[in-house]
N, C-alpha and C positions, 0 to 999 in steps of 0.2 A: 504494500500500500504506500502510495507516495505522500509525502508531507505537503502541507499547505503553507505557503508563505503568508506574510502579513497582508500582501496585496491580493490574496485570494488565488494566485496562480499556483499550479502544482510545483512542488519542489523538485529538485534534481541536481544538476550540475550548477551549484551556486557560484562557482569561481568565475564562470563566464558572465553570469548576470552581474556579479560584483564588479568585474572589470568594466562592463558596459556602464554600470551606474557611476563608477569613478570617472570614466571618460565623459559621460553626460554632465557630471558635476563640474568637471574641469572646463568643458565648453561653456556651460552656463556662467561660470565665474568669469571667464574671459569676456564673454558677450556683455555681461552687465558692467564689468570694469571699463571696457573700451567704450561702450555706449555712454557711460557716465562722463568719460573724458570728451567724447564728441558733443555731448550736451553742454558741458562747460565751455566748449569752443563755439557754441551758438546753434548747433543743430537741435531740432525738435526731438523729444525723447523717443517716440515710437519709430520714426525713420532711423534713428541712431541704433536702436536695438535690432531692427530688421537688417540693417547694413552689417552690423557686427556679427549677427547670426549667419548671414550668407558668407561673410568673410571667413568665419570659423568652420564652415561646413566642409566636409571632405572633398566634394565635387565643385563647390562654389555655386551650386544651383539647388534651389528648393521650391516646392510648391507652396501655395498659400496655406494649405492644410498643414503641411509640415512646419512652416513658420509659426502658425497659430498654436500648434501643439507644443512646439519647443518653447515658445515665449509665453504660453498660457494666456493668449489674447484672442479676441474675436476676429472673425474674418474681415469685418469692417475696419478694424484697426490695422490689419495687415494691408488691406486694399489702399487705405489712405496713405500709409507709409510708402508702399510701392509706387503709388502715383507720384509722390514727392521725389523719391529717389530716381525714378525714371526721368522725371522732368529735369533734374539737375545732372543727368547722365552718370549716375553712380551705379545703376543696375540696368540690365536689359531684360526684356520679356521675350520668351520663346514658347512655342507650342510643344507639348509632349507629343511625340510621334504617334499618329493614329488617334489623337484625342483632341477634345476642344479645350482641355485644361491648359492653363499657362504655368510655366515655371519661370522663376526669376533667377538671374545670373549676375554674379559680380565677377568682373574680369580682373586678371592680375594687374592690368595696366590702367585700372580705373582712375587712379590719382593723376596719371599723365593725361588721360582723356579729359578728366574734369578740369584740370588746370588749363589745358589748351583750348577747351571750349569757352573758357572765360575770356580768351583773347578777343573774341567778337564783342563781348560785353564791355570790355575795357575800351575798345575802339568807339563804341556808341557813347560811352560816358565821356570820352575825350572830345568827341564832336560837340556834345552838349556843353561841356565845360568851356571849350573855345568860344562857342556862341555866347556863353555867359560873360566871359572876359570882354568880348566885343560889345555886348549890350551895356555892361556897367562901366567899362573903361578900366584899364590897368591902373589908373591913378586914384581909384576909389578904394575904400577899405574892402568892400565885397569883391571887387575886381581882383585885388591882390590875393584875397583868400581863395577865390575860385582858381586863379592862376597857379597858386601853390599846389592846390589839389590836382590841377591839370599836369603840372610838372612831375608830381609824385607818380601819377599814372603813366606818364611818358617813361619815367625811369623804370617802373615795374614792368611795363611792356618790353622794354629793351632787355632787362635782366632776366625776365621769364624766358625769352627766346634763347638767350645764352645758356641759361640753366637747363633747358630742355635738351640742348645739344650735349651738354656735359652729362646729363642723365643717360642719354642714349649710349654714349661711350662707356660710362660706368656700368650700365646694364649688360652691355656686350662683354665686358671684362669680368664681371663678377657673378652673373646669373647664367645657369646652364639653359640651353634652348628648350 
């Protein structure tokens, strides 16, 4: 006769279940710790948790149901988080083969993609800031403040391009294909 565990499942080889529980606890700890750091940096809590869960998953891809079960949240919470993360290019959606269900994937290069997609945002801001300097005049207090912001974004754009080149070289040297 097999034993019953506290969760009601039949007992048996508890060493494998124990290892799985330890792994799940380690993943959960990482997810919550990294999500908290993302929240401190300004990301909303649920997208941060979903992103961290995807990042910590073995395949880098999970379904809505898997995310909900792991994070113990509703499908609506997962849906809202995915909508935000997809909007800012931190995850992509894909269909499960032969199914209508979607899976969500985090790429290994998501930080690179996220930063380079910001390049177009920076350019739009620079255009508006230039217009602001022209509108108020460089000799006015607001014109000087706006110009300083413009110069900062000009600097960031230049440095970002150079940094991405250095990253490509670093990645080729230090990460296996």
